[in-house]
C-alpha positions as MATLAB code, in Angstrom:
seq = 'MFDKKNILITGGTGSFGKKFTQLLLQKYRPNKIIIFSRDELKQYEMAQEFSDKCMRYFIGDVRDKDRLKKAMKDVDYVIHAAALKHVPIAEYNPMECIKTNINGAQNVIDAALDNGVTKVIALSTDKAANPVNLYGATKLASDKLFVAANNLVGTSNIQFSVVRYGNVIGSRGSVIPHFKKLIERGDKTLPITDEKMTRFLITLEQGVNFVLKNFERMQGGEIFVPKIPSIKIIDLASFMAPHLKQQIIGIRPGEKLHEIMCPADDSHLTYEFDDHFVISPTITFTTRRNYDKNCLGETGKKVVQGFEYNSGNNDTWLEKEEFLELLKEY';
ca = [
      57.073   51.305  146.111;
      54.462   49.953  143.685;
      54.420   53.009  141.423;
      55.389   52.127  137.829;
      55.840   48.472  138.832;
      54.413   45.293  137.346;
      52.608   43.157  139.940;
      51.220   39.651  139.430;
      48.681   38.053  141.772;
      48.100   34.301  141.529;
      44.557   33.389  142.467;
      43.858   37.052  141.823;
      40.067   36.730  141.418;
      39.634   35.599  145.021;
      38.653   37.791  147.967;
      42.259   38.735  148.710;
      43.176   39.432  145.095;
      40.257   41.779  144.538;
      40.875   43.744  147.733;
      44.633   43.861  147.000;
      43.887   45.196  143.521;
      41.478   47.791  144.906;
      44.016   49.128  147.404;
      46.863   49.086  144.873;
      44.804   51.228  142.516;
      43.798   53.597  145.332;
      47.267   54.098  146.815;
      49.698   53.681  143.909;
      50.162   54.066  140.167;
      51.291   50.615  139.034;
      52.329   49.997  135.453;
      50.544   46.625  135.309;
      48.461   44.506  137.661;
      48.281   40.976  136.290;
      45.462   38.767  137.563;
      46.488   35.138  137.121;
      43.738   32.578  137.774;
      41.955   29.659  136.144;
      38.292   30.736  136.300;
      37.178   32.656  133.210;
      33.825   33.678  134.720;
      35.458   35.215  137.802;
      37.953   37.012  135.574;
      35.139   38.352  133.396;
      33.237   39.578  136.466;
      36.348   41.132  138.004;
      37.157   42.903  134.744;
      33.782   44.660  134.926;
      34.767   46.058  138.324;
      38.458   46.731  137.623;
      38.910   47.961  134.061;
      41.809   50.413  134.545;
      44.362   50.591  131.729;
      46.956   48.858  133.905;
      44.834   45.733  134.423;
      45.744   42.471  132.694;
      43.858   39.176  133.004;
      45.672   35.892  132.376;
      43.869   32.548  132.370;
      46.206   29.967  133.859;
      46.760   27.450  136.637;
      49.714   27.446  139.037;
      50.060   23.755  138.181;
      51.189   24.899  134.691;
      54.798   26.103  134.999;
      55.110   27.192  131.368;
      52.061   29.436  131.583;
      53.368   30.968  134.829;
      56.720   31.717  133.210;
      55.020   33.560  130.347;
      52.745   35.489  132.698;
      55.679   36.629  134.867;
      57.672   38.195  132.042;
      58.883   41.665  133.182;
      57.073   41.319  136.539;
      58.608   43.071  139.565;
      56.512   41.719  142.455;
      54.462   38.547  142.909;
      51.773   37.787  145.486;
      51.022   34.078  145.591;
      47.439   33.734  146.804;
      46.283   30.741  144.750;
      45.442   27.666  146.822;
      42.895   24.955  147.476;
      41.735   25.996  150.954;
      38.657   24.037  152.024;
      39.727   21.782  154.899;
      37.204   18.887  154.598;
      37.390   18.875  150.782;
      41.189   18.659  150.967;
      40.859   15.648  153.296;
      38.783   13.852  150.667;
      40.875   15.000  147.679;
      44.448   15.040  149.024;
      46.359   14.716  145.766;
      44.506   17.623  144.151;
      45.394   19.806  147.138;
      49.042   18.716  146.905;
      49.208   19.472  143.166;
      48.015   23.051  143.669;
      49.428   23.990  147.068;
      52.844   22.307  146.886;
      53.647   21.693  143.220;
      52.046   25.032  142.344;
      54.191   26.802  144.951;
      57.374   25.399  143.420;
      56.186   26.452  139.963;
      55.690   30.028  141.213;
      59.216   29.988  142.660;
      60.755   28.631  139.464;
      58.900   31.124  137.265;
      59.952   34.016  139.517;
      63.599   32.915  139.422;
      63.530   32.488  135.637;
      62.040   35.956  135.101;
      64.145   37.971  137.546;
      61.231   38.993  139.770;
      62.407   41.231  142.647;
      60.101   40.264  145.538;
      57.676   37.398  146.143;
      55.289   37.053  149.081;
      53.333   33.829  149.528;
      50.151   33.844  151.595;
      49.995   31.188  154.295;
      47.511   30.288  157.007;
      47.372   29.595  160.729;
      46.601   26.000  159.735;
      50.215   25.641  158.533;
      51.481   25.855  162.124;
      51.536   22.395  163.737;
      49.150   21.147  161.030;
      46.566   18.472  161.785;
      44.876   18.522  158.378;
      46.073   18.060  154.824;
      45.440   21.665  153.843;
      47.646   22.876  156.696;
      50.323   20.310  155.844;
      50.447   21.451  152.212;
      50.704   25.088  153.262;
      53.514   24.245  155.698;
      55.339   22.551  152.804;
      54.666   25.628  150.663;
      56.044   27.907  153.406;
      59.216   25.811  153.577;
      59.623   25.985  149.798;
      59.357   29.779  149.720;
      61.754   30.224  152.641;
      64.320   27.830  151.136;
      63.995   29.526  147.730;
      66.211   32.311  149.094;
      69.135   29.877  148.815;
      68.440   29.408  145.095;
      68.769   33.028  144.017;
      72.516   33.080  143.417;
      73.516   36.594  142.385;
      69.929   37.540  141.493;
      68.273   40.381  143.381;
      65.180   38.439  144.482;
      63.627   37.831  147.880;
      60.986   35.313  148.953;
      58.931   35.713  152.155;
      55.692   34.392  153.660;
      52.737   36.103  155.350;
      50.683   33.960  157.738;
      47.421   35.136  159.270;
      44.124   33.833  160.631;
      40.566   33.573  159.391;
      39.446   36.489  157.243;
      36.064   37.946  158.179;
      33.626   37.189  155.386;
      35.965   35.166  153.162;
      34.360   32.455  151.038;
      33.813   29.191  152.919;
      34.356   30.731  156.370;
      31.975   30.574  159.314;
      30.568   34.122  159.125;
      28.984   33.899  155.637;
      27.794   30.401  156.556;
      26.054   31.660  159.692;
      24.701   34.662  157.784;
      23.120   32.357  155.198;
      21.513   30.198  157.899;
      20.155   33.278  159.705;
      18.714   34.773  156.508;
      16.930   31.563  155.513;
      15.282   31.338  158.934;
      17.067   28.396  160.581;
      16.195   27.889  164.251;
      19.714   26.887  165.390;
      23.362   27.604  164.510;
      25.790   24.647  164.348;
      28.786   24.906  166.702;
      31.560   22.370  166.319;
      32.823   22.709  169.905;
      31.872   25.152  172.664;
      35.570   25.727  173.529;
      36.666   26.457  169.949;
      38.444   29.763  169.245;
      39.722   31.437  166.096;
      41.884   34.392  165.095;
      39.954   36.971  163.052;
      41.241   39.627  160.666;
      39.462   41.829  158.145;
      40.331   41.547  154.484;
      41.605   45.128  154.393;
      43.809   44.523  157.447;
      45.267   41.445  155.767;
      45.981   43.274  152.516;
      47.581   46.249  154.278;
      49.754   43.854  156.276;
      50.994   42.259  153.058;
      51.643   45.655  151.454;
      53.694   46.755  154.467;
      55.714   43.538  154.455;
      56.884   44.167  150.900;
      58.733   47.116  152.457;
      59.876   45.194  155.546;
      61.087   41.959  153.957;
      64.671   40.757  153.662;
      63.707   37.311  152.407;
      63.117   34.138  154.399;
      60.781   35.566  157.061;
      57.330   34.371  158.002;
      55.375   37.484  159.019;
      52.535   37.021  161.530;
      50.236   39.924  162.502;
      48.988   40.491  166.034;
      45.226   40.092  165.691;
      42.342   39.383  168.078;
      40.686   36.060  168.888;
      37.046   35.160  169.331;
      35.180   32.173  170.760;
      32.948   30.584  168.139;
      30.032   30.439  170.598;
      30.442   34.186  171.168;
      30.619   34.821  167.432;
      27.327   32.969  166.980;
      25.732   34.846  169.897;
      26.883   38.209  168.528;
      25.425   37.450  165.091;
      22.175   35.848  166.255;
      21.450   36.215  169.980;
      17.913   34.950  169.370;
      19.000   31.572  167.975;
      19.902   28.429  169.890;
      23.250   26.754  169.314;
      23.691   23.074  168.515;
      27.022   21.354  169.224;
      27.787   19.117  166.223;
      31.398   18.040  166.864;
      34.687   18.954  165.217;
      34.793   18.371  161.454;
      37.537   16.355  159.710;
      40.883   18.159  160.073;
      39.675   20.914  162.423;
      41.560   22.225  165.467;
      40.118   23.454  168.751;
      42.452   26.474  168.726;
      44.505   27.871  165.854;
      48.250   28.450  166.168;
      50.290   31.034  164.274;
      53.634   30.923  166.139;
      54.305   27.394  167.417;
      56.208   26.855  170.673;
      58.696   24.683  168.772;
      59.645   27.794  166.754;
      59.971   30.104  169.759;
      63.776   30.111  169.454;
      63.309   31.556  165.943;
      60.552   34.065  166.722;
      60.889   37.829  167.164;
      58.202   40.115  168.530;
      57.673   43.556  166.986;
      55.115   46.206  167.941;
      52.283   44.895  165.779;
      53.573   41.591  164.426;
      55.859   38.601  164.891;
      58.583   37.316  162.589;
      59.544   33.645  162.449;
      63.080   33.498  161.103;
      64.285   30.568  158.958;
      65.466   27.283  160.439;
      68.172   27.169  157.758;
      71.162   29.464  157.210;
      71.403   31.438  153.992;
      74.616   32.133  152.102;
      74.260   35.813  153.030;
      73.760   36.549  156.728;
      70.499   38.295  157.638;
      69.510   39.728  161.009;
      65.795   39.314  161.533;
      65.574   41.418  164.697;
      65.628   44.507  162.457;
      63.734   44.880  159.191;
      64.204   47.041  156.117;
      62.021   49.791  157.597;
      64.310   50.022  160.613;
      61.743   48.481  162.975;
      63.334   46.386  165.727;
      62.060   43.285  167.470;
      63.190   41.073  170.309;
      63.302   37.319  170.781;
      60.273   35.820  172.518;
      60.774   33.658  175.592;
      61.505   29.983  175.109;
      58.284   28.020  174.764;
      56.186   31.022  173.683;
      53.209   30.045  171.544;
      50.843   32.443  169.832;
      47.507   30.679  169.553;
      43.888   31.779  169.446;
      43.177   30.256  172.858;
      45.919   32.059  174.820;
      45.742   35.396  172.994;
      45.906   38.652  174.970;
      43.369   40.355  172.693;
      39.733   39.256  172.278;
      36.969   40.718  170.169;
      34.102   42.187  172.165;
      30.568   42.323  170.759;
      30.603   45.985  169.705;
      33.981   45.687  167.991;
      32.970   42.490  166.208;
      29.714   43.984  164.935;
      31.620   47.042  163.725;
      34.061   44.843  161.798;
      31.130   42.864  160.419;
      29.862   46.012  158.704;
      32.919   45.902  156.413;
      31.891   42.474  155.148;
];
């Protein structure tokens, strides 16, 4: 569905944007892939790796609505990946996080509406479910904006949906590269925030493929959540460095013990499919949509009342061999 299409990726020089671009070029023949981001050095470096004729690089910030509108001219599909994501930094710089993650989200929506974009998927995070930190709160607000945007389309043929998933193995600022750095420099211990802490884990390629598939599944208004495994942080540290001791340092500002992707309070809105969940909107759109069946014909069923999908009660856990195999992709 991406052949001969124009695709724009906000925050396109990040880990997700580069992997998304790589897979688009491998699997499809797009007319244009537009990388929209604010860092000229990262764009320069990415252009050395991805120099295909269809590539376009636009310097711009999602805080700048006018620049977004120009960049989205003749665009068919948008992936909104730009965000300020570092939890403790967001706690100390709340307004900057709000400007990018909330105001920027609305700017993406407005630019897409003004340019007649066909489909928009915004990337979310497990931290947006029952948020306890500012980053999660801004992403929850962003999710709500993209869902509600489906009531702004009028007669336009445009759909807005959200993809929410857990921690990406090897993404910048995450625990795995941090541990790897400590191991390589010869530290004697690894810092563990809490011995009970768990996290969802997904590879970058799995995340990108999930987004690609949801462009085919989407009706507009859904929050797509993949079924992915969990891991205990103490196990993760043991798998990476069994020879090192672990030091409990306490939970950092804004951290959770377990991550949630489908909150119990949304169980009456949640459908379970074979390999993912869909959280349907809390609001009613002008055109009725049935979220128990998607545009690929896949069918789901309502979860039981009170169901919660969190990293602590997950049915699937990463074992050592599987984790180390996934680590090779990083």
